[in-house]
C-alpha positions in Angstrom: 150.6 220.6 -29.1 153.9 220.3 -27.1 153.6 222.9 -24.8 150.4 221.6 -23.8 152.1 218.3 -23.2 154.6 220.0 -21.1 151.8 222.2 -19.3 150.2 218.5 -18.6 153.2 216.5 -17.3 154.2 220.4 -14.8 150.5 219.7 -13.6 150.7 216.1 -13.1 154.2 216.6 -11.1 152.9 219.1 -8.8 149.5 218.0 -8.1 151.4 214.4 -7.0 153.9 216.8 -4.9 151.0 218.1 -3.4 149.3 214.7 -2.9 152.4 213.2 -1.4 153.1 216.2 0.9 149.6 215.7 2.2 149.7 212.5 2.8 153.3 212.6 4.8 152.0 213.5 7.9 149.5 210.6 7.7 152.3 207.9 7.0 154.5 209.2 9.6 151.3 208.9 12.2 151.1 205.3 11.0 154.8 204.6 11.4 154.8 205.9 15.0 151.4 203.9 16.0 152.8 200.5 14.2 153.4 197.7 16.7 156.8 197.7 18.2 158.7 194.4 16.8 160.9 193.4 19.3 163.7 190.5 18.9 164.4 188.9 22.3 167.4 186.8 23.4 165.1 183.4 24.7 166.5 183.5 28.2 164.9 186.7 28.7 161.4 185.8 27.5 159.7 185.9 31.0 160.5 189.2 31.8 160.5 190.5 28.6 156.7 189.3 28.4 156.1 191.0 31.8 157.9 194.6 30.6 156.3 194.5 27.5 152.5 194.3 29.1 153.6 197.2 31.6 155.1 199.2 28.9 151.8 198.9 26.9 149.9 200.3 29.5 152.5 202.9 30.3 152.4 204.1 26.9 149.8 203.0 24.6 152.2 201.4 22.3 151.7 197.7 20.9 154.6 195.5 21.7 155.0 192.3 19.3 157.9 190.3 20.8 159.8 187.5 19.1 162.2 184.9 20.9 165.1 182.9 19.6 168.7 182.4 19.9 171.2 185.5 19.8 172.8 184.1 16.7 169.8 183.2 15.0 167.9 186.6 15.9 171.1 188.6 14.7 170.9 186.1 11.1 167.1 187.3 10.5 168.1 190.9 11.2 171.1 190.9 9.1 168.4 189.3 6.4 166.0 192.3 6.6 163.6 191.2 9.1 161.4 194.1 10.6 162.7 194.2 14.1 162.9 197.7 15.7 164.6 196.8 19.2 166.9 193.8 19.8 167.6 192.4 23.3 170.6 190.4 22.8 172.0 187.9 25.5 175.4 189.3 24.9 177.5 192.8 24.1 179.4 191.6 20.9 176.2 190.8 18.5 174.6 194.4 19.1 178.1 196.2 18.9 178.8 193.7 15.3 175.1 195.3 14.4 176.5 198.9 15.1 179.4 198.2 12.7 177.4 197.0 9.9 175.0 200.2 9.4 172.5 197.7 10.9 171.7 199.7 14.2 171.4 203.1 15.6 175.1 204.4 17.0 174.8 205.4 20.4 171.8 203.3 21.5 173.4 200.3 22.9 172.9 199.6 26.8 173.4 196.9 29.0 170.0 195.8 30.3 170.9 193.1 32.6 173.7 190.4 33.4 172.6 187.5 33.3 173.4 183.8 35.8 174.1 180.5 34.5 173.0 177.7 36.6 173.2 174.0 36.2 169.2 172.7 36.8 168.0 169.6 37.2 164.0 168.6 37.5 164.9 166.5 40.5 164.8 168.0 44.0 167.4 167.4 46.7 171.1 169.8 47.0 172.8 169.9 43.4 176.5 171.0 42.9 179.1 170.9 40.5 180.0 167.7 41.9 177.7 166.0 39.7 179.5 166.7 36.7 182.6 164.9 37.7 180.7 161.9 39.3 179.2 160.9 35.8 175.9 160.2 37.7 173.9 161.3 34.9 172.9 160.3 31.2 172.3 163.4 29.4 173.6 167.1 29.8 172.2 169.6 27.7 173.3 173.2 26.7 172.5 175.8 24.0 174.6 175.8 20.8 177.5 177.8 21.8 177.8 179.1 18.5 174.6 181.0 18.6 173.7 181.2 22.2 176.2 183.4 24.8 174.4 181.0 27.6 175.8 178.1 25.8 179.2 179.7 25.2 179.2 180.2 29.0 178.3 176.8 29.7 181.2 175.3 27.5 183.3 178.0 29.3 182.5 176.3 32.7 182.7 172.9 31.6 186.2 173.9 30.4 187.1 175.5 33.6 186.3 172.7 35.1 188.6 170.2 33.0 185.2 168.3 32.1 184.7 169.5 28.2 185.9 166.2 26.6 184.6 163.9 29.6 181.2 164.8 29.5 181.0 165.3 25.7 179.5 162.3 24.8 176.7 163.2 26.9 176.1 166.4 25.9 172.9 167.4 23.9 172.6 170.8 22.5 169.3 172.8 22.0 169.4 175.7 19.4 168.5 178.2 22.5 168.4 178.2 26.1 164.4 177.9 25.9 165.0 174.7 24.5 167.5 173.5 27.0 165.0 174.2 29.6 162.5 171.9 27.8 165.1 169.1 27.5 165.6 168.7 31.0 161.8 169.9 31.8 160.4 166.9 30.0 163.0 164.4 30.8 164.9 164.2 27.8 168.0 165.2 29.7 169.1 164.8 33.1 170.9 167.8 33.7 171.0 171.1 31.7 172.6 174.7 31.8 170.2 177.3 31.6 169.7 181.3 32.8 168.4 181.4 36.6 165.7 183.5 35.4 163.8 180.6 33.5 164.0 178.4 37.1 163.3 181.4 39.4 159.7 182.5 41.0 159.5 184.6 43.8 163.4 184.4 44.6 163.2 180.5 44.8 164.1 177.6 42.4 160.6 176.9 41.3 160.6 173.2 40.7 163.8 170.6 41.0 167.3 171.8 42.1 169.9 174.0 40.6 173.5 174.6 41.2 174.3 178.1 41.0 177.5 178.3 38.1 180.2 180.4 40.1 180.9 183.8 37.8 184.4 182.8 37.7 184.1 179.8 35.6 182.9 182.2 32.6 182.7 185.3 31.2 180.3 187.8 32.7 177.0 187.4 30.4 176.4 191.1 30.2 173.2 191.6 27.6 172.8 194.3 25.5 169.8 196.1 23.8 170.0 198.3 20.7 168.0 200.4 18.6 168.1 199.1 15.0 167.9 201.2 11.8 164.2 200.0 11.3 163.1 201.5 14.5 165.3 204.6 14.1 161.9 206.8 13.0 159.5 204.9 15.5 159.0 207.0 18.6 157.5 203.9 20.2 160.8 201.7 19.6 162.7 204.6 21.2 160.3 205.0 24.0 160.6 201.1 24.8 164.6 201.3 24.9 164.4 204.0 27.5 161.7 202.2 29.5 164.0 199.1 29.6 166.7 201.4 31.3 164.3 202.9 33.6 163.5 202.1 37.1 159.9 199.9 36.8 161.8 197.3 34.1 164.6 197.1 36.1 162.8 195.8 39.1 161.2 193.2 36.9 164.7 192.5 35.6 166.1 192.1 39.3 163.1 190.0 40.4 163.9 187.7 37.7 167.4 186.7 38.7 169.2 189.1 36.6 172.0 191.8 37.7 172.8 195.0 36.5 
């Protein structure tokens, strides 16, 4: 009787192993055809959508984009969000994910260098002197602790010696997209946003903008990285390679970014 039980147990293990072996190619294929989930810094929303659409046509892989402040997306990734690729608004956060074992070492690349602008919905000349003049009610910027563009905006104000002067008029957005909405809706007179948010066909789409001189803040170099979740996903790897290619880079330059 004991021998019969052992034979049954052995047979069950063999059948289970064969079943898993048979399922493995199907499971691997399913993983590679699943949508590529990409976490994208809010400033890069518009070009990311165009790049994802072109990549889908080019590769056949479906892309799902999620937008937010870099710091907020980092928190989601740290807590197990199933993103396969991360397009950050800085270099430090992808590097930190590498150190923490949440990103694949050697996959980081700088896909864009952002430009910071001070934007008003009103037309007419706009320059940095408006910050000194006090001829505004509210100034919007993204949370400097979460959004690299917000950190660059705060650096700019400090470089101009105006951080304390304008502090009572500052309203913070959780990310750069919210800052844009503050100004677009009239809840703020001015806001520090990404050039890509207000640029269309090489021109400021609406209102007026002051291109913040690059020496007033640290360069906004934006890195992408393959996350551990995407390590075995052919679509995720292909998307990262496509982002570095000429078609995507043409979209990035047209959106007002530099390499």
